[in-house]
C-alpha positions as MATLAB code, in Angstrom:
seq = 'XXXXXXXXXXXXXXXXXXXXXXXXXXXXXXXXXXXXXXXXXXXXXXXXXXXXXXXXXXXXXXXXXXXXXXXXXXXXXXXXXXXXXXXXXXXXXXXXXXXXXXXXXXXXXXXXXXXXXXXXXXXXXXXXXXXXXXXXXXXXXXXXXXXXXXXXXXXXXXXXXXXXXXXXXXXXXXXXXXXXX';
ca = [
      25.013   28.748   32.657;
      22.297   30.004   30.323;
      23.118   33.169   28.402;
      20.041   35.164   27.337;
      19.716   36.090   23.685;
      17.234   37.882   21.451;
      15.841   34.659   19.967;
      14.244   33.544   23.246;
      10.427   33.739   23.114;
       7.717   33.766   25.784;
       4.520   31.949   24.840;
       1.559   30.308   26.495;
       1.170   26.574   25.872;
      -2.488   25.488   25.986;
      -1.556   21.802   26.148;
       0.456   22.227   29.355;
      -1.641   25.166   30.631;
       1.582   27.033   31.371;
       3.697   30.001   30.347;
       6.807   28.782   28.532;
      10.101   30.268   27.398;
      11.547   28.897   24.172;
      15.328   28.955   24.657;
      16.140   27.660   21.154;
      18.101   24.496   20.385;
      15.004   22.419   21.266;
      15.058   23.682   24.866;
      11.862   24.966   26.477;
      11.520   26.286   30.017;
       8.184   25.850   31.810;
       7.417   28.763   34.158;
       6.244   27.850   37.673;
       3.608   30.617   37.931;
       0.060   29.195   38.000;
      -2.087   30.315   35.050;
      -4.571   32.067   37.370;
      -1.746   34.442   38.452;
      -0.772   35.559   34.924;
      -1.711   38.945   33.478;
      -3.450   38.971   30.042;
      -0.333   39.838   28.006;
       1.276   36.559   29.178;
      -1.012   34.723   26.760;
       0.443   36.493   23.720;
       3.769   35.533   22.144;
       6.560   37.998   23.004;
      10.329   38.206   22.865;
      12.724   37.970   25.783;
      13.638   41.665   25.955;
      16.761   43.556   26.968;
      14.930   44.422   30.210;
      14.281   40.700   30.776;
      17.984   39.955   30.230;
      18.964   42.733   32.644;
      16.541   41.428   35.298;
      17.846   37.877   34.757;
      21.393   39.075   35.413;
      20.320   41.061   38.504;
      18.558   38.023   39.940;
      21.579   35.774   39.275;
      23.921   38.256   40.957;
      21.633   38.534   43.997;
      21.439   34.786   44.458;
      25.197   34.231   44.235;
      25.221   33.912   48.044;
      22.807   30.973   47.929;
      24.050   27.411   48.041;
      22.169   26.295   44.928;
      23.469   24.458   41.876;
      23.886   26.455   38.648;
      20.796   24.813   37.046;
      18.666   25.656   40.119;
      19.912   29.267   40.046;
      18.983   29.511   36.353;
      15.533   28.047   37.122;
      14.972   30.519   39.953;
      16.198   33.466   37.867;
      13.985   32.602   34.852;
      10.955   32.175   37.104;
      11.780   35.502   38.758;
      11.969   37.256   35.367;
       8.614   35.738   34.410;
       7.103   36.885   37.726;
       8.465   40.414   37.364;
       6.962   40.692   33.891;
       3.788   38.561   33.917;
       2.578   38.061   37.535;
      -0.745   39.609   38.568;
      -0.557   42.025   41.501;
      -1.053   40.299   44.851;
      -2.278   41.447   48.224;
       0.212   40.897   51.058;
      -0.160   37.696   53.088;
       2.138   38.783   55.875;
       0.243   37.023   58.658;
       2.167   33.819   57.929;
       5.457   35.486   58.895;
       6.854   36.883   62.140;
       7.402   40.620   62.359;
      11.062   41.645   62.679;
      12.349   44.499   64.821;
      15.022   45.693   62.402;
      12.735   46.350   59.358;
      14.319   45.863   55.958;
      13.940   47.746   52.678;
      14.956   45.174   50.067;
      15.971   45.878   46.483;
      15.347   43.880   43.307;
      17.369   40.664   43.474;
      18.074   40.785   47.213;
      17.828   37.589   49.235;
      15.862   37.914   52.467;
      14.902   35.579   55.289;
      11.282   35.163   56.370;
      10.384   33.341   59.610;
       7.211   31.443   60.428;
       6.371   29.744   63.711;
       7.403   26.482   62.002;
      10.663   27.458   60.289;
      12.485   29.956   58.129;
      13.196   30.299   54.442;
      15.163   32.371   51.995;
      13.321   34.415   49.372;
      14.355   36.357   46.278;
      12.915   39.876   45.996;
      11.096   40.283   42.670;
       9.602   43.713   43.310;
       9.434   46.186   46.198;
       6.315   48.354   46.150;
       7.276   50.486   49.142;
       5.935   48.787   52.243;
       5.594   45.274   50.761;
       7.561   43.096   48.352;
       6.796   40.291   45.924;
       9.056   37.417   47.007;
       9.925   34.066   45.426;
      10.875   31.055   47.542;
      14.592   30.388   47.002;
      14.937   27.247   49.152;
      14.632   23.820   47.565;
      13.100   22.397   50.749;
       9.523   23.465   51.441;
       8.668   25.948   54.185;
       5.593   25.286   56.339;
       3.535   28.480   56.697;
       1.076   26.867   59.108;
      -0.219   23.366   59.842;
      -2.097   23.182   56.510;
      -0.060   25.262   54.037;
       3.536   25.269   52.845;
       5.587   27.021   50.180;
       7.810   25.318   47.630;
      10.771   26.375   45.492;
       9.853   29.232   43.084;
       6.426   29.941   44.617;
       5.589   33.626   45.045;
       4.028   35.560   47.905;
       3.726   39.256   48.711;
       4.877   40.175   52.220;
       5.170   43.396   54.212;
       8.812   44.467   54.437;
       8.698   44.545   58.258;
       8.585   40.739   58.186;
      11.961   40.254   56.489;
      15.606   40.412   57.408;
      18.596   40.558   55.086;
      20.042   37.114   54.356;
      23.641   36.895   55.472;
      24.529   33.646   53.706;
      26.185   30.619   55.181;
      28.384   31.340   58.173;
      31.976   30.563   57.274;
      34.383   29.177   59.812;
      37.249   31.634   60.233;
      40.675   30.413   59.215;
      43.445   30.950   61.725;
      46.747   31.812   60.113;
      50.129   31.980   61.749;
      52.262   34.891   60.662;
      55.743   33.652   59.951;
      58.692   35.834   59.273;
];
C-alpha cells in the first residue's frame, strides 16, 4: 500500500491535460477529475500536505468495508484527496437518485449507497456541506443514472443527503458453532 510522504507533489500536466501527483521513484498518479472541474490553485505546483495525508488515511479507513483490491483502494483514496482539495463546488444532481425514508448524515470517508431506477452503487463521501454531500463512485462497475448517462469508478457527483443510506458491506453468512464441553 502507498505510504504518503512529504516529497509527493501535485502538478498540472499540460501534455495530458490532467492534474497529476508525483509519488517519487518514477511513479506518477493521474487524477480522474476533469480539468473543467478543477479550481485555479490546481494548476500551480504544490506539496502533498499533512492534511492531504490525513484525508488519505481517513478515506482508506472508510473504504475498508469495500471489496476492492489494495491498488483500487489507493486509486480511489488519491482521487478523493484530490477532489477534497481541488474540485470546484458543484450543484446537487439529486434527481438521478431515489429519495430514502431514513435520511443519512454522512461523514468524511463514509461509504453510502445511492439508488437509481436502474441500479444501485456505493459512493465515498468526500465532503458533507450540511444537506448535500460530494460523493465519489466507489464501484468498479458503472452505474446507469438514466437511459443516456452513467457513472464510472472515481467520478464525482453532489447529492442531497436524503438520497443516501449507510452502506452495510457484504452480508456474511453466519457460522454455526457447536459448544463442546
